[in-house]
PLY file of the C-alpha trace (Angstrom):
ply
format ascii 1.0
element vertex 245
property float x
property float y
property float z
element edge 244
property int vertex1
property int vertex2
end_header
90.09 -118.06 44.95
90.19 -114.85 42.92
87.15 -112.86 41.82
86.03 -111.71 38.41
84.27 -108.41 37.85
81.49 -107.21 35.61
80.75 -103.50 35.44
78.53 -100.93 33.82
78.48 -97.14 33.83
76.37 -94.27 32.59
76.41 -90.50 33.00
73.85 -87.90 31.90
73.44 -84.12 32.20
69.93 -84.59 33.61
66.68 -82.88 32.71
67.52 -79.33 33.79
71.20 -78.66 33.23
72.66 -78.38 29.75
76.23 -79.28 30.74
77.36 -82.47 32.46
79.89 -81.61 35.17
80.14 -85.24 36.32
82.79 -87.71 35.17
83.44 -91.39 35.78
86.24 -93.88 35.32
86.14 -97.64 34.74
89.51 -99.39 34.74
88.11 -102.91 34.80
91.45 -104.50 33.95
92.96 -102.84 37.05
89.83 -103.22 39.25
89.59 -99.47 39.77
86.47 -97.33 39.41
85.65 -93.70 40.25
82.96 -91.02 40.12
83.52 -87.25 40.32
80.98 -84.42 40.51
82.43 -81.03 39.60
81.47 -77.59 40.85
82.44 -74.05 39.98
80.31 -73.23 36.96
79.63 -75.11 33.76
83.12 -75.04 32.28
85.06 -75.18 35.54
83.03 -77.96 37.17
83.41 -80.25 34.17
87.11 -79.42 33.98
87.59 -80.22 37.70
85.91 -83.62 37.54
87.88 -84.43 34.39
91.12 -83.66 36.22
90.29 -86.26 38.85
89.40 -88.95 36.34
92.49 -88.19 34.22
94.80 -88.36 37.24
93.39 -91.73 38.33
93.49 -93.05 34.76
97.17 -92.16 34.40
98.31 -93.56 37.74
100.09 -96.92 37.88
97.90 -99.38 39.78
99.89 -101.78 42.02
98.67 -105.33 42.54
98.49 -105.09 46.34
95.66 -103.14 47.93
97.88 -100.96 50.14
99.94 -99.94 47.11
96.78 -99.27 45.09
95.42 -96.98 47.82
98.73 -95.11 48.02
98.74 -94.65 44.24
95.16 -93.38 44.27
95.98 -90.90 47.04
98.89 -89.63 44.96
96.67 -89.19 41.89
94.00 -87.33 43.85
96.66 -85.12 45.44
97.91 -84.12 41.98
94.37 -83.37 40.85
93.79 -81.34 44.01
96.87 -79.22 43.33
95.84 -78.52 39.74
92.28 -77.60 40.68
93.34 -75.47 43.64
95.77 -73.50 41.48
92.99 -72.85 38.98
90.74 -71.68 41.82
93.36 -69.19 42.96
94.01 -67.98 39.41
90.32 -67.38 38.74
89.56 -66.17 42.28
86.53 -68.43 42.55
85.72 -71.74 44.18
86.37 -74.64 41.81
86.31 -78.22 43.00
84.89 -81.69 42.67
83.78 -84.61 44.73
85.63 -87.89 44.31
84.59 -91.43 45.19
86.87 -94.30 44.23
86.71 -98.07 44.60
89.60 -100.50 44.18
89.34 -104.29 44.52
92.20 -106.68 45.19
91.68 -110.42 45.73
89.01 -110.55 48.44
89.46 -106.97 49.73
88.02 -103.58 48.80
89.17 -100.03 49.49
87.05 -96.91 49.11
88.53 -93.39 49.09
86.24 -90.39 48.99
85.90 -86.64 49.43
82.54 -84.87 49.15
79.06 -86.33 48.77
79.44 -88.77 45.90
78.74 -92.17 47.40
79.80 -95.82 47.31
77.37 -98.56 48.34
77.69 -102.32 48.67
74.79 -104.69 48.01
75.22 -107.98 49.87
72.48 -110.61 50.18
69.81 -108.05 49.32
70.98 -105.41 51.80
72.30 -102.09 50.47
74.84 -100.48 52.81
76.57 -97.13 52.40
80.35 -97.41 52.58
80.82 -93.64 52.57
79.54 -90.77 54.69
78.73 -87.48 52.96
81.11 -84.63 53.61
78.32 -82.07 53.75
76.91 -79.44 56.08
73.70 -81.45 56.49
75.57 -84.63 57.42
77.46 -82.67 60.07
74.13 -81.44 61.43
72.84 -85.03 61.62
76.03 -86.20 63.35
75.77 -83.42 65.94
72.10 -84.18 66.62
70.77 -80.87 65.30
68.46 -82.60 62.79
67.23 -86.15 62.26
68.07 -88.41 59.33
64.52 -87.93 58.02
64.88 -84.14 58.25
68.11 -84.36 56.26
66.23 -85.75 53.26
65.54 -82.85 50.91
67.12 -80.30 53.28
67.74 -76.92 51.54
71.43 -77.05 52.57
71.94 -80.55 51.18
74.13 -79.26 48.34
76.61 -77.48 50.64
79.80 -79.53 50.97
82.21 -79.49 53.89
84.98 -81.07 51.76
85.84 -81.26 48.07
88.91 -81.87 45.93
90.58 -78.58 45.01
89.00 -76.18 47.49
91.93 -76.34 49.91
95.67 -76.61 49.45
95.58 -80.26 50.53
92.77 -82.75 49.96
91.26 -84.45 53.00
90.24 -87.99 52.07
88.47 -90.70 54.04
89.31 -94.38 53.61
87.28 -97.50 54.27
88.45 -101.06 53.67
86.82 -104.45 54.03
86.25 -107.94 52.68
84.59 -108.84 49.38
82.36 -111.90 48.99
81.21 -113.57 45.77
77.89 -112.01 44.80
78.72 -108.57 46.22
77.74 -105.62 44.05
79.15 -102.11 44.43
77.52 -98.86 43.34
79.35 -95.56 42.88
77.15 -92.55 42.17
76.89 -88.78 42.20
74.18 -87.14 44.29
72.09 -86.67 41.15
70.97 -90.28 41.67
70.37 -90.28 45.43
68.32 -87.08 45.24
65.91 -88.85 42.90
65.81 -92.38 44.34
65.61 -93.90 47.79
68.09 -96.59 48.79
65.43 -99.31 48.86
64.51 -98.57 45.25
68.16 -98.64 44.22
68.62 -102.01 45.92
65.67 -103.48 44.00
67.23 -102.48 40.68
70.64 -103.89 41.60
69.15 -107.20 42.74
67.25 -107.89 39.53
69.64 -106.66 36.82
73.22 -107.10 35.62
75.70 -104.30 36.43
75.49 -102.88 32.92
71.70 -102.97 32.84
71.48 -101.64 36.42
73.54 -98.56 35.54
71.26 -97.85 32.59
68.03 -98.39 34.52
69.09 -96.27 37.50
69.92 -93.28 35.28
66.72 -93.74 33.27
64.63 -93.75 36.46
66.33 -90.58 37.69
65.57 -88.93 34.35
61.93 -90.03 34.49
61.65 -88.24 37.85
63.01 -84.97 36.52
66.75 -85.31 37.37
67.44 -81.74 38.44
71.19 -82.45 38.56
73.73 -84.43 36.54
73.46 -88.19 37.19
76.38 -90.61 37.14
76.32 -94.30 38.06
78.98 -97.02 38.08
77.97 -100.57 39.08
80.48 -103.36 39.77
79.48 -106.98 40.29
81.80 -109.58 41.85
81.80 -113.33 41.36
84.21 -116.23 41.63
86.32 -117.06 38.63
85.71 -120.42 37.00
88.57 -122.84 37.52
88.96 -125.83 35.25
90.35 -128.93 36.94
92.33 -131.23 34.67
91.12 -134.86 34.78
0 1
1 2
2 3
3 4
4 5
5 6
6 7
7 8
8 9
9 10
10 11
11 12
12 13
13 14
14 15
15 16
16 17
17 18
18 19
19 20
20 21
21 22
22 23
23 24
24 25
25 26
26 27
27 28
28 29
29 30
30 31
31 32
32 33
33 34
34 35
35 36
36 37
37 38
38 39
39 40
40 41
41 42
42 43
43 44
44 45
45 46
46 47
47 48
48 49
49 50
50 51
51 52
52 53
53 54
54 55
55 56
56 57
57 58
58 59
59 60
60 61
61 62
62 63
63 64
64 65
65 66
66 67
67 68
68 69
69 70
70 71
71 72
72 73
73 74
74 75
75 76
76 77
77 78
78 79
79 80
80 81
81 82
82 83
83 84
84 85
85 86
86 87
87 88
88 89
89 90
90 91
91 92
92 93
93 94
94 95
95 96
96 97
97 98
98 99
99 100
100 101
101 102
102 103
103 104
104 105
105 106
106 107
107 108
108 109
109 110
110 111
111 112
112 113
113 114
114 115
115 116
116 117
117 118
118 119
119 120
120 121
121 122
122 123
123 124
124 125
125 126
126 127
127 128
128 129
129 130
130 131
131 132
132 133
133 134
134 135
135 136
136 137
137 138
138 139
139 140
140 141
141 142
142 143
143 144
144 145
145 146
146 147
147 148
148 149
149 150
150 151
151 152
152 153
153 154
154 155
155 156
156 157
157 158
158 159
159 160
160 161
161 162
162 163
163 164
164 165
165 166
166 167
167 168
168 169
169 170
170 171
171 172
172 173
173 174
174 175
175 176
176 177
177 178
178 179
179 180
180 181
181 182
182 183
183 184
184 185
185 186
186 187
187 188
188 189
189 190
190 191
191 192
192 193
193 194
194 195
195 196
196 197
197 198
198 199
199 200
200 201
201 202
202 203
203 204
204 205
205 206
206 207
207 208
208 209
209 210
210 211
211 212
212 213
213 214
214 215
215 216
216 217
217 218
218 219
219 220
220 221
221 222
222 223
223 224
224 225
225 226
226 227
227 228
228 229
229 230
230 231
231 232
232 233
233 234
234 235
235 236
236 237
237 238
238 239
239 240
240 241
241 242
242 243
243 244
């Protein structure tokens, strides 16, 4: 049986910054969602994240999951080329994270580059589907610091990968099954710096996707939101089939 989707999204500049360099995409009709967090200065960061969203929005979205992943890779490659050329022209680092979710039948695919994250909530358990491409995450993986020490680390903002900083983008892919009742969260690090995963799970469990997106951003703002905050929430359920008597 096929699944139906309900989604909600919200993005905000936060309490400190005057410009929002984040961007998000909801293509509900094509079961494609994305979050991007730009860097490179106020104008350039916002421009970079917009390039990613625009490329994904313009890409044809095949009905099979392998084709959808290939199309998304192509879109992100085009965005990477445009951003990298701008970086070279301005002689400064310009880039953006990218985290994308596509759903097909009972399967999901997540593509990402940078530290924007995708989570799945299933039966009350929130699990990260992405691993940050950051200096701190590399330190955790190599055993130099613990997971607890990584929280609030002064180098947490330093990325090891981003769209546009190199001639070719290096993306990670994760695929898996989708069950009725699953909920997916895409977010920029402006959310995860302000809220722990257990708190995020509580919000997702009690609210609809649209309300969850609103509440999560509001909670980040209440706590001072030192960075831009972007949230996309996608809920999955079985479609209702009518059986003729």
